[in-house]
C-alpha positions in Angstrom: 118.8 84.6 -44.4 118.8 88.3 -43.2 122.2 89.7 -42.6 122.8 92.9 -40.6 125.9 94.6 -39.1 126.9 93.3 -35.7 126.1 96.5 -33.8 123.9 96.0 -30.6 123.1 99.7 -30.6 121.6 99.6 -34.1 117.8 99.3 -33.8 117.7 97.3 -37.0 120.1 94.8 -35.5 118.1 94.5 -32.3 114.8 94.1 -34.2 116.1 91.5 -36.6 118.1 89.7 -33.8 115.0 89.1 -31.8 113.0 88.2 -34.9 115.5 85.5 -35.8 115.6 84.2 -32.2 111.8 83.8 -32.1 111.6 82.2 -35.5 114.4 79.7 -34.5 112.6 79.0 -31.3 109.4 78.1 -33.2 111.5 75.7 -35.3 110.6 77.1 -38.7 114.0 78.2 -39.9 116.6 76.0 -41.6 119.5 74.3 -40.0 121.3 77.7 -39.6 119.3 78.0 -36.4 120.1 74.5 -35.1 116.4 73.5 -35.3 114.3 71.7 -37.7 110.5 71.5 -38.2 108.9 68.1 -37.7 107.8 66.5 -41.0 104.0 66.4 -41.0 103.6 65.7 -44.7 103.5 62.0 -44.1 101.7 60.1 -41.3 103.4 58.3 -38.5 102.5 54.6 -38.2 102.0 52.6 -35.0 101.3 48.9 -35.6 100.3 47.1 -32.4 100.4 43.3 -32.4 98.9 41.2 -29.7 100.1 37.6 -29.1 97.5 34.7 -29.3 94.5 37.1 -28.8 91.3 35.3 -29.9 88.7 36.7 -32.3 86.2 37.2 -29.5 88.4 38.5 -26.7 87.8 42.3 -27.1 84.7 44.1 -26.2 84.3 45.6 -29.6 84.4 42.0 -31.0 81.8 40.6 -28.6 83.7 39.9 -25.4 81.4 40.2 -22.3 83.7 39.4 -19.3 86.9 41.3 -20.0 86.8 45.1 -20.1 88.8 46.5 -23.0 87.8 50.2 -23.0 90.8 51.6 -24.9 90.6 49.2 -27.8 86.8 49.7 -27.8 87.4 53.4 -28.0 89.9 52.9 -30.8 87.2 51.0 -32.7 84.7 53.8 -32.3 87.3 56.2 -33.6 88.3 54.1 -36.6 87.4 50.9 -38.5 86.9 47.3 -37.5 88.1 44.8 -40.1 85.7 41.9 -39.5 87.2 39.4 -42.0 90.9 40.0 -41.4 93.3 37.1 -41.2 96.8 36.6 -39.7 99.7 35.5 -41.8 99.9 32.1 -40.1 98.3 30.2 -37.2 101.5 30.6 -35.1 104.0 33.4 -34.1 107.1 33.5 -36.3 105.6 32.8 -39.8 102.7 35.1 -39.1 105.2 37.9 -38.4 107.2 37.1 -41.5 104.1 37.4 -43.7 103.3 40.7 -42.0 106.7 42.2 -42.4 107.4 41.0 -46.0 104.0 41.1 -47.7 104.5 37.6 -48.9 102.1 34.8 -48.2 103.2 31.5 -46.7 103.7 29.9 -50.1 106.5 32.4 -50.7 107.6 33.4 -47.2 111.1 32.6 -46.0 109.8 31.6 -42.6 106.9 29.2 -42.5 107.2 27.8 -39.0 108.6 28.3 -35.5 111.9 26.6 -35.9 114.6 27.7 -33.6 117.7 29.4 -35.1 120.1 26.9 -33.4 118.7 24.0 -35.6 120.7 25.4 -38.5 122.9 28.0 -36.9 124.8 26.4 -34.0 126.3 29.7 -32.9 122.9 31.0 -31.7 121.4 29.7 -28.4 118.2 31.8 -28.7 115.9 33.2 -31.4 114.1 31.8 -34.3 115.2 31.0 -37.9 116.3 34.4 -39.3 115.1 36.4 -42.2 117.7 36.7 -44.9 119.8 39.7 -45.5 117.9 40.3 -48.8 114.4 40.2 -47.2 112.4 43.3 -48.0 110.5 44.3 -44.8 108.1 47.1 -43.8 110.7 48.7 -41.4 113.4 48.6 -44.1 111.1 50.5 -46.5 110.2 53.1 -43.9 113.9 53.6 -43.0 114.8 54.0 -46.6 112.0 56.6 -47.0 113.5 58.7 -44.1 111.2 57.5 -41.3 112.5 56.9 -37.8 111.9 53.3 -36.9 111.5 51.4 -33.6 110.2 48.1 -32.3 109.3 47.2 -28.8 108.1 43.8 -27.7 108.7 40.4 -29.3 110.6 40.0 -32.5 111.0 36.3 -33.3 112.5 36.8 -36.8 116.2 36.1 -36.1 118.7 36.3 -33.3 120.8 39.3 -32.4 123.8 39.2 -34.7 122.0 37.2 -37.4 120.7 38.4 -40.7 117.3 38.6 -39.1 118.5 40.9 -36.3 115.9 43.7 -36.0 118.6 46.3 -36.5 119.5 44.6 -39.8 115.9 44.6 -40.9 115.3 48.3 -40.7 114.6 48.8 -37.0 116.6 51.7 -35.6 115.7 51.1 -32.0 114.7 47.7 -30.6 113.8 46.9 -27.0 112.3 43.7 -25.9 112.5 40.0 -26.4 114.4 38.8 -29.4 113.4 35.1 -28.9 109.7 34.0 -28.6 110.7 31.1 -26.4 112.3 33.5 -23.8 109.0 35.5 -24.0 107.2 32.5 -22.4 108.4 34.2 -19.2 107.1 37.7 -18.1 110.0 37.9 -15.6 113.0 37.0 -17.8 116.6 37.6 -16.8 117.1 40.2 -19.5 115.7 42.1 -22.4 117.5 43.4 -25.5 118.2 47.0 -26.3 119.5 46.6 -29.8 122.6 44.3 -29.4 122.9 45.0 -25.6 121.5 42.6 -23.0 119.7 44.6 -20.3 119.5 42.6 -17.1 116.2 43.1 -15.4 115.7 40.1 -13.1 118.6 38.7 -11.1 116.3 35.9 -10.2 114.2 35.2 -13.4 111.1 33.1 -13.4 111.0 30.2 -15.9 107.7 30.2 -17.8 107.8 26.4 -17.7 108.6 25.9 -14.1 106.8 23.0 -12.5 104.5 23.2 -9.5 105.8 21.5 -6.3 102.3 20.6 -5.3 99.0 22.1 -4.2 98.1 24.7 -3.2 99.5 27.0 -5.9 100.9 30.3 -4.6 101.1 32.9 -7.4 103.6 34.9 -5.5 106.1 32.1 -6.0 106.1 33.0 -9.7 106.7 36.7 -9.4 110.0 38.4 -10.3 111.5 41.8 -9.6 110.6 43.6 -12.8 107.7 42.8 -15.1 108.9 42.9 -18.7 105.7 44.2 -20.4 105.7 47.3 -18.2 109.3 48.1 -19.2 108.5 47.6 -22.9 105.5 49.9 -22.8 107.5 52.5 -21.0 110.0 52.4 -23.8 107.3 52.7 -26.4 105.7 55.7 -24.7 109.0 57.4 -24.3 109.7 56.9 -28.0 106.3 58.4 -29.0 106.8 61.4 -26.6 110.3 62.4 -27.6 110.7 65.1 -30.3 110.6 63.8 -33.8 112.0 65.7 -36.8 110.8 63.1 -39.2 107.8 60.8 -39.2 108.1 57.5 -37.4 107.1 53.8 -37.7 106.6 52.0 -34.4 106.1 48.3 -34.2 104.7 47.4 -30.8 104.5 43.6 -30.5 103.3 42.9 -27.0 103.3 39.4 -25.5 99.9 39.3 -24.0 97.9 37.1 -23.7 100.5 34.4 -24.6 101.1 32.0 -21.8 102.7 31.6 -19.3 100.2 33.4 -17.1 101.8 35.2 -14.3 100.6 38.8 -14.2 101.1 40.8 -11.0 98.7 39.8 -8.2 97.0 43.2 -7.9 95.9 42.9 -11.6 94.5 39.4 -11.0 92.6 40.7 -7.9 90.6 43.1 -10.0 88.5 40.2 -11.3 85.8 38.2 -9.4 87.0 35.5 -7.1 84.1 33.2 -7.9 85.3 32.9 -11.5 87.9 30.4 -10.4 86.6 27.2 -8.7 89.8 25.4 -9.1 93.5 26.1 -9.5 95.5 25.3 -12.6 98.2 22.9 -11.7 100.3 23.2 -14.9 99.0 19.9 -16.3 98.7 21.4 -19.8 102.1 23.0 -19.7 103.7 26.3 -18.6 103.3 27.8 -15.1 100.5 26.9 -12.7 98.2 29.6 -11.5 95.9 29.8 -8.4 93.3 31.8 -10.4 93.7 31.0 -14.1 90.6 32.7 -15.4 91.2 35.9 -13.5 94.9 35.8 -14.6 94.0 35.4 -18.2 91.5 38.3 -18.1 94.1 40.4 -16.3 96.5 39.9 -19.2 94.0 41.0 -21.8 92.9 44.0 -19.7 96.6 44.8 -19.2 97.2 44.7 -23.0 94.3 47.1 -23.4 95.8 49.5 -20.8 99.1 49.5 -22.7 97.2 50.4 -25.9 95.6 53.2 -23.9 99.0 54.5 -22.8 100.2 54.7 -26.4 97.1 56.5 -27.5 97.4 58.9 -24.6 101.0 59.6 -25.5 100.0 60.4 -29.1 97.3 62.7 -27.8 99.7 64.6 -25.5 102.3 64.9 -28.2 99.8 66.3 -30.6 100.4 63.5 -33.0 97.1 61.6 -33.0 95.6 63.3 -36.0 98.7 62.5 -38.1 99.2 58.9 -37.0 97.8 55.7 -38.4 97.3 53.2 -35.6 96.7 49.5 -36.5 95.9 46.9 -33.9 95.8 43.1 -34.6 96.9 39.7 -33.3 99.4 37.2 -34.7 97.0 34.3 -34.5 94.0 32.9 -32.6 93.7 31.9 -29.0 95.7 29.1 -27.4 95.0 25.6 -28.6 93.8 22.6 -26.6 96.0 21.1 -23.9 96.4 17.7 -22.4 93.7 15.2 -23.2 91.2 14.8 -20.4 91.6 18.3 -19.0 89.4 21.3 -19.5 92.4 23.6 -19.7 94.0 24.7 -23.0 97.7 25.1 -23.1 99.0 27.2 -20.1 95.7 27.1 -18.2 93.6 29.1 -20.7 89.8 28.5 -20.6 88.5 29.8 -24.0 85.0 28.3 -23.4 84.6 30.5 -20.3 85.5 33.6 -22.2 83.9 32.6 -25.5 87.3 33.4 -27.0 86.6 32.4 -30.6 83.0 33.8 -30.6 82.0 30.4 -32.0 84.6 30.1 -34.7 86.1 26.7 -35.2 89.6 25.9 -34.2 92.4 27.6 -32.3 96.0 28.6 -32.6 97.9 26.2 -34.9 94.9 25.5 -37.0 93.9 27.0 -40.4 90.2 26.9 -39.4 88.8 30.4 -38.7 89.5 30.3 -35.0 93.2 29.9 -35.7 93.7 32.7 -38.2 90.8 35.2 -38.1 92.0 38.0 -35.8 90.4 41.1 -34.3 91.8 44.1 -36.2 91.2 47.8 -35.9 92.7 50.8 -37.9 92.4 54.5 -36.9 93.6 57.6 -38.7 91.4 60.6 -37.7 89.9 62.4 -40.6 91.0 59.7 -43.1 89.5 56.5 -41.9 85.8 56.9 -41.2 85.0 56.7 -37.4 82.8 53.9 -36.0 83.0 52.1 -39.3 83.6 48.5 -40.3 84.6 46.5 -43.3 83.9 42.8 -44.2 86.3 42.9 -47.1 88.5 39.8 -46.7 92.1 40.8 -46.0 95.2 39.4 -44.3 98.7 40.2 -43.1 100.3 40.1 -46.5 98.2 43.1 -47.4 99.8 45.5 -44.8 103.1 46.1 -46.6 101.4 47.4 -49.8 98.8 49.2 -47.8 101.3 51.1 -45.6 103.3 52.0 -48.7 100.2 53.4 -50.3 98.9 55.3 -47.3 102.3 56.9 -46.4 103.3 57.8 -49.9 106.6 56.1 -49.8 108.2 56.6 -53.2 107.9 53.7 -55.6 111.7 53.4 -55.9 111.7 52.5 -52.2 109.1 49.9 -52.6 109.6 46.3 -53.7 108.6 45.4 -57.2 104.8 44.9 -57.0 105.2 41.4 -58.5 107.2 40.5 -55.4 104.3 41.3 -53.1 101.5 38.9 -52.6 99.3 41.3 -50.7 96.8 43.8 -52.0 96.6 47.4 -50.8 93.5 47.8 -48.7 94.0 51.5 -48.5 90.8 52.2 -50.5 88.9 50.1 -47.9 90.4 51.9 -45.0 89.7 55.3 -46.6 86.1 54.4 -47.4 86.6 54.2 -51.1 86.1 51.5 -53.8 88.2 48.5 -53.2 89.4 46.4 -56.1 89.4 42.6 -55.9 92.6 40.7 -55.4 94.3 39.0 -58.3 95.5 36.0 -56.3 93.3 34.4 -53.6 94.5 34.5 -50.0 96.4 31.3 -49.0 98.3 29.7 -46.2 100.9 26.9 -46.4 101.8 25.7 -42.9 104.2 22.8 -42.5 103.7 22.5 -38.8 100.9 20.9 -36.7 100.8 18.0 -39.1 101.1 20.1 -42.3 98.2 22.2 -43.5 97.1 24.3 -46.5 94.2 26.6 -47.1 92.9 28.9 -49.9 90.2 31.5 -49.6 88.4 31.7 -52.9 85.5 34.2 -52.9 83.1 33.2 -50.1 84.7 29.7 -49.8 87.7 28.4 -47.9 89.3 25.1 -49.2 91.7 23.4 -46.7 93.5 20.2 -46.0 95.2 18.9 -42.9 97.6 16.2 -41.9 99.7 16.6 -45.0 102.9 15.5 -43.2 101.3 12.5 -41.6 101.0 8.9 -42.8 97.3 9.5 -43.6 96.7 13.0 -44.9 93.2 14.2 -44.3 90.6 14.9 -47.0 89.9 18.3 -48.6 87.3 20.3 -46.8 85.3 23.2 -48.2 83.3 25.8 -46.2 81.2 28.8 -47.2 82.8 31.2 -44.8 80.1 33.9 -45.3 77.1 31.8 -44.5 78.9 29.3 -42.3 81.7 31.2 -40.5 81.9 28.5 -37.8 82.7 25.9 -40.5 80.1 23.4 -39.5 79.1 22.2 -42.9 81.7 20.6 -45.2 80.8 21.1 -48.9 83.7 19.0 -50.3 81.5 16.4 -51.9 79.8 19.0 -54.1 82.8 21.2 -54.7 85.1 19.2 -56.9 85.8 22.1 -59.3 86.6 24.4 -56.4 89.0 21.9 -54.9 90.7 21.4 -58.2 91.1 25.2 -58.5 92.6 25.4 -55.0 95.0 22.6 -55.8 96.1 24.4 -59.0 96.6 27.7 -57.1 98.6 26.0 -54.4 100.9 24.2 -56.8 101.5 27.4 -58.6 102.0 29.5 -55.5 104.1 27.2 -53.3 107.8 28.0 -53.9 110.5 25.5 -52.6 111.7 26.1 -49.1 114.2 23.5 -47.8 114.0 24.8 -44.2 110.2 24.6 -44.1 109.2 22.0 -46.7 105.7 21.0 -47.4 104.6 18.9 -50.4 101.1 18.9 -51.7 100.2 15.2 -52.1 97.9 13.9 -54.8 94.3 13.3 -53.9 
């Protein structure tokens, strides 16, 4: 540092004084000036997760009725992953796989069990991650990143070992409990460990209809939670950052209940809805269910647009990896005898799975293949796509690789089940994975699946009195899983069984035994 005598009449003092002031103002001098340059040597990471968004519900993945211009633009600026799978076919275990890099055979959380089942002190939230869990935000925080999460957590109540603040998240704002997130007008959201009351008169997402006609205004509250969460996310992006950041934005759209603001519903054609949804397949009724569902997805797209705009305005877009995906497929079938899926969703009308078999809760393609996009300008080739099979367990090693987090801050590679797909994203040569992708799901009757090369081997009903038979599909030539090849695939089934028996670790909270044939 330059030192001169403190004499305001000395030209040398005046010259150097103003030089130091200017340099400090530009933020390129050390802490002596009270300012610090932003660290641009490592990229920021924004991971955006939709909730129950189907494979075919974005324009860039074939959707024709619902406009998604921001996500479509993201796809033209980056890469579409056309064979990417979620960690599980439902919320909490899928997020666990994403955060820990462990597949469902090793994951701590393999179902949606509420925390209060085993921890009576908690009245909301899901079964918590353990204190020893290694998670993406923990790794980023250890490496000096600023970390934040807005949206839905679902990996442990506030005060538990799964509390987001105990899992590497510096700032959390949103829903801790996914059951509370069934309402878009809840009484409160969490900011870290503080309850922020937003609706003195909350709207229960499971409220019953008094009778026809349905009046949507009856299910509107004072403050719409998704708007508040995106405001918080945009504010986080815009604020000055001295170090790179990791933002996990887990929005709740288009998970039911459906009660978006009326002006957003009104943007879609009235002739879409020839009948009201009366709540007969659960959750809130809606006077215009198809328009409401489209409004939720369009709303999700607008939120993505706000984040992208904030990155642009802050001059951060070129040094930020943005990933968009969904935690599982679109909502599953509802009450027998009705056309509505759970909550009034009509996936046939929107062609939500683009022909894929199955829905949320299923290990068929429609339950776990999810629309996924990654953008990093100048690094990920624009308007590109990859059909390399990948899944949520891959993101932890991939982000570690792309951000250059030191190895000592990373878990032992043997503890990660995922494969870094950084070479795929950067347009390079991708190595094949050592262990096939697999899913071990004890809910919805008990299901397992293994992806071996072009084939998927799966079995359902494992926790029922009559477990279903093994099924085998060539996913490449038969993505809709219409032709079962089990009778001619004995050796493939035997290999899948062997892999599962080797890869399923005991889990007393979420047990699932693989029965003999």
